N, C-alpha and C positions, 0 to 999 in steps of 0.2 A: 361610471362603472369601468373596470379594467376588462380587456378581452381576456377570458379565461384561457389557461395555458392547454386546456383541452380543445377549445375552439380554435386556438391558435394552430395547433397540431392537425387539426382536422382541415382547416383553411390550407396549411402547407399541402395535404394531400390533394386538395382541389386544385391548387395551382399546378401540381405535376400533372393531373389528368387534363388541364386545360392545355397543356403542351401538345397533347394529341387529338382534341377534339375542341370545337367552338365554345360549347356550353356544357356544364354538369349540374343535374339536378340532384337535390339531396332532401330525404324526408323530413319533416319538421319535427326532429327528435330534439333533446334538450340542448346539444351542442348548437344546432341550426337556430333555435330560439334564443340562445344566448348572443348570436350573431346579430340576428333581427333586432333585438333590444339594443344592443351595441350601435347597431347602424342608425336605428331612430334617434338614439341620444346625440349621434355626432351628424344629425340633419343628412344622412345619405338616403335618398329617395329609392326605394326597392320597386316602385312602380309596377310594371307589369310582371317583375321577376317572381312576385310571391303570391301564393295562395294558400288556402287552409290546410293543403296537405304537404307542399314542396317549396324549396327555395331555389331558383335557378341562377347558377354563378356563371359569369361570363370575365373576360379580361377587364372590362370597363369597370365593373363592380370591385374587381380586387385592386384596380388602380386607385378607385376612390379610398378603399379600406387602408392602402399604402400611404396615401396623401395624409390621412388622418394621423396614423402611426408616425409619420415622418414629423408633422407638425408638433406633436407631443413629444419628439425625441425618443422614440421607441423603435427597436430594430423592426424592419420590415418583414413580411411573410418571407418565408423560404430561408431564413437566416435563424438557426436554433441556438439558443442560449445554453443548451445542455451540455455539460461537461466543462463549460469555461469557468475560469475563476471569477470572483466577484469583480475584480478590476477589470478583467478582460469583458465582462458583461457590461460594465460602466461604460467602455469605449463604444459599445453597440447601441447604447441609449439609456434611458433612466429606469427601465424596467429591469427586475432582478428575479432569475428564477433559482430561488435558495435551495429548492428540494434536488436540483438537478445540478448544481453548480460542483465544480472540481474542489474538494476540500483543500483548506489554505495549508494542510500539511501533507497533501497526497504525494508531494515530491521531496518531503523534507526527511532528513535524517539526523541523529544526534552523532557527532563525531568527536573523539579525543584527539587532541594534538599535544605536542610537548608545549611547555609553558610559554606563553606568548606574552611579555610585558606591555602594559597598557597603562598610560598616565592615568592616576586616579582609582587604579584597582590593585589590590595587593595580588602579588605573585602567587599562585597556587601551583600545586605538582604537576597538573595537567589542565590545559585550556579545553572547556567543552564548548563546541559550536553547533548551532542548528544550521544547516546548509541544505541548499538544494542539490540533489542527485546529480543534475545535469552539469554542475559547476565543478564536480570532482574530475581531475584528469587522473584516471586510474592507472594510467602508464607510471605515474611517479611512486606507486606503492608496489612492494615486492610480495606483500601478502596482505589478506584481509583477516581481522580478527573480529569476530562476531560474539559480543557479550549478552548473554541471556538476561540478566537480572539487572534493573536499572541502578541499585544501590552498588551493586558490584562494578557497573559500567564507571560510575562516577569515581570509584577507587582504584580502577584497573591500571596497570602500569605494564607495557609490554617489554620493561628491563628484566627480564627473566633468562636464564641460561637455556631454556627451551627453545625460546624465541631469538637467541642471538644470531642465528643465521639470517635474519630477515632484517633488510634495510628499509627503514621507514614503513612499517607496517601501518596499515589503516585500521584503527580501532573505532568500531561502529556499534552501536547499541541496536540489539535486535528489533526493538519496536514494540508497540503495543496498539491499543486503539488509536492512539495519536500519530506515532511514527511507522506502524507496520507496513502501510502501503508503500511508504518511499523505501523501506529497506528492501521490500520484494522487488523493487525496480532495480535497486543496486546490487541485489544478489544475482539476478539474472544478467546483467550487464557484466558483473564480474566473473561469473561461470565463463563467459565467452573468452575472458583472458586466459584462462587455463593456469592461472597461478593458485598457490596455496590458499585455501580458505579454512581458517582455523575456529571452530566453534568451542567458545568458553562459557560454559553453563553448568546447571545442575546434572549430578551424576543419578540420573533416574531415566526410567523408560520414556517419558515425554521428551526430556531433554536431547537424548541421543535420536528421538524420532525427528524432532525439531531441526536438528543439525542435518540429517539425512534429507528432510524437505528444503533445505536452504541450498542443497549440493555442496555442503561442506566437504572438505578433503581430510580434515583431522579434528580430533577433540583434544583439548588442552586439560589434562587430568593429573591428579597426584600420581606417583609411581603405584604400581598395582601392589607391592609389598604394603605400602602405608596405607593405601585405600582399603585393602583387605582387613586392616586392623581397626579401621575408623567407620567403615560403612555400617549402617544399623538398618534393621527392619523398620524403624520409626519414619524412615524415609521413602517408603514404598506405599505411598498412597494408593487405596482401593480404586479410585477414579481413574487411574493409569492402567488398570489391567488391560482394558481394550487395545492399548497400544502394543502390548506384548507379542502379539500374533505376528505383527509385522518384523518386529525385532529378531524373533525366532527363525523367521525366514531369512533374514539378513544373516544371522549367525551361521545357519545351515549351509550359506553360500561361501563362507569365508574359508580360505585355504587353512589347512590343520595347522600350521604354525603361525597363523596370524596373530600379532599381538593383542588383537581387539577381542579376541575369544576369550582371554581371561578376564577381561572387564564384563563382558556380556554373561559369562558364566557367573559370576560374582552378582550380577544384576538380576539375571533370569532364573537361574537354578538356585542360588542362595537367597534370592529375594531380599537384597540388601542395596540401599543407595545412601547419597550424600547430596546435601544442597551445597551450592556453590560457594556460599558464605562460610561454610565450615572446613573448606579445604585447607589443607597444610601439608609440610613435608615438600619434596623436590617435583616440580611440575614436569611433565613430559608431554610432547606431541604424540598422541596416537592415531594412526591412519584408520581411516573409515572403511575404505574399499581395499 
């Protein structure tokens, strides 16, 4: 039998207590009984340490437990596998704590770069890369463009007049259940650079709220005249109504002449929106704050 995760955690607690006192007694609950069974299986003599009600731990017993763990190439007590990647856990021993490991995509993001010729691969309009956030040198990019929808991300090109003032913008997928955690790390790091963060997504209540949550500085949207003609009540889903309260507060705090006010009026007062995939006309960058 393996030493259960719960028993291991409790033994780690015992090890810390033994730093302050020579022995620690624990009642014969489930985890203690698991330790007793494990010790018996591995021929660790509990001798006078055990009775019907308690098990007494000391430094010698923990050393014997660690000797068995070491011989089985399992991480010793006091060394947590929680939060480590599987490869990092492998360096600690053969045991894997899959429930508490770091997800393989925890720090990964999808990034769109200019075409990068690769032998044996047809050249596409953009090169899509799955990268570790920590490998991105943010100082190389003048702005970050966060694309909400995956299909739009694959087709997105920053070669737009509205983005012509930005040299080498970083185009990133907003993320989902697979890449959302990595993007959150990137957004936090980017916010510290104080450079433009442009949100390219749906013109709806949730889309604008997501932009605010990401600390975006601008929205990439069609001009207000075009959008007024093409926005539709069909793109104002009822499940997004709870998001309206926050946007109304944001709207109320904007200066009277702020260009975002016309967009939020169309969204909140006229109850009209439009999905990113239906955008057309001349795109513009609209400040969020």
